[in-house]
C-alpha positions in Angstrom: 59.2 -35.5 -26.7 62.9 -35.8 -25.7 63.9 -38.0 -28.7 62.2 -35.6 -31.1 63.3 -32.3 -29.4 66.2 -31.9 -31.9 63.7 -32.1 -34.7 61.5 -29.4 -33.1 64.6 -27.2 -32.7 65.5 -27.8 -36.3 62.0 -26.9 -37.5 61.9 -23.7 -35.3 65.1 -22.5 -37.1 63.6 -22.8 -40.5 62.5 -19.7 -42.3 60.4 -21.4 -45.0 56.7 -22.2 -44.6 57.4 -25.8 -45.9 60.4 -28.0 -45.1 60.9 -31.3 -47.0 63.0 -34.0 -45.2 63.8 -37.6 -45.9 63.5 -40.2 -43.2 67.3 -40.3 -43.2 67.5 -36.5 -42.7 65.1 -36.9 -39.7 67.2 -39.7 -38.3 70.3 -37.6 -38.5 68.6 -34.7 -36.8 67.2 -36.8 -33.9 70.3 -38.9 -33.7 68.5 -42.3 -33.9 66.5 -44.6 -36.1 62.8 -43.9 -36.7 60.5 -46.8 -35.6 59.0 -49.1 -38.2 55.6 -47.4 -37.5 57.1 -44.3 -39.2 56.4 -46.0 -42.5 52.7 -45.4 -42.0 50.9 -42.1 -42.5 49.2 -42.5 -39.1 52.4 -42.2 -37.2 53.0 -38.7 -38.6 49.5 -37.4 -38.4 48.0 -36.5 -35.0 44.6 -38.1 -34.2 42.7 -35.6 -32.0 40.8 -38.5 -30.4 43.9 -40.5 -29.7 46.8 -40.2 -27.3 49.3 -37.4 -27.6 52.4 -38.9 -29.2 55.9 -37.4 -28.7 56.6 -36.8 -32.4 53.3 -34.9 -32.8 54.1 -32.7 -29.7 57.5 -31.9 -31.3 56.0 -30.8 -34.6 53.3 -28.8 -33.0 55.6 -27.1 -30.5 57.7 -26.0 -33.5 54.5 -24.7 -35.2 54.4 -27.4 -37.9 52.2 -30.3 -39.1 53.6 -33.3 -40.9 52.5 -34.3 -44.4 54.1 -37.7 -44.9 54.9 -39.3 -48.3 55.7 -42.7 -46.7 56.3 -44.5 -50.0 59.0 -42.0 -50.8 60.2 -42.0 -47.2 59.9 -38.2 -47.0 57.9 -35.8 -44.9 56.9 -32.3 -45.7 56.5 -30.2 -42.6 54.1 -27.3 -43.1 54.0 -24.2 -40.9 50.6 -24.1 -39.3 50.1 -20.4 -39.7 51.5 -20.2 -43.3 49.4 -19.3 -46.3 49.3 -22.2 -48.7 51.7 -22.0 -51.6 50.2 -21.8 -55.2 51.4 -25.4 -55.8 49.6 -26.6 -52.6 46.4 -24.8 -53.8 46.6 -26.5 -57.1 47.0 -29.9 -55.4 43.9 -29.1 -53.2 41.9 -28.2 -56.3 42.9 -31.4 -58.0 41.9 -33.5 -55.0 38.5 -31.6 -54.9 37.9 -32.4 -58.5 38.4 -36.1 -58.0 35.9 -36.3 -55.1 
């Protein structure tokens, strides 16, 4: 987690339930370039059956999960214990309707 410790520290300091960051913002925070794998959703989302990855540990330790929008090169970090915002509830309803 050492490389992503600054990101965990940054997230812990946030007061909002959701924090939107660009890949460049994250690179500035961690002081290095994100790997090419960061352009895939799977790099940001923890797989419970897979290995524990340092970036996932950093988000979780800070109390957040990542919701990547890789095409836009942004990530929304959502506080795990936060109630969903009205906009997020609408998005969930729209997804349910398409299923």
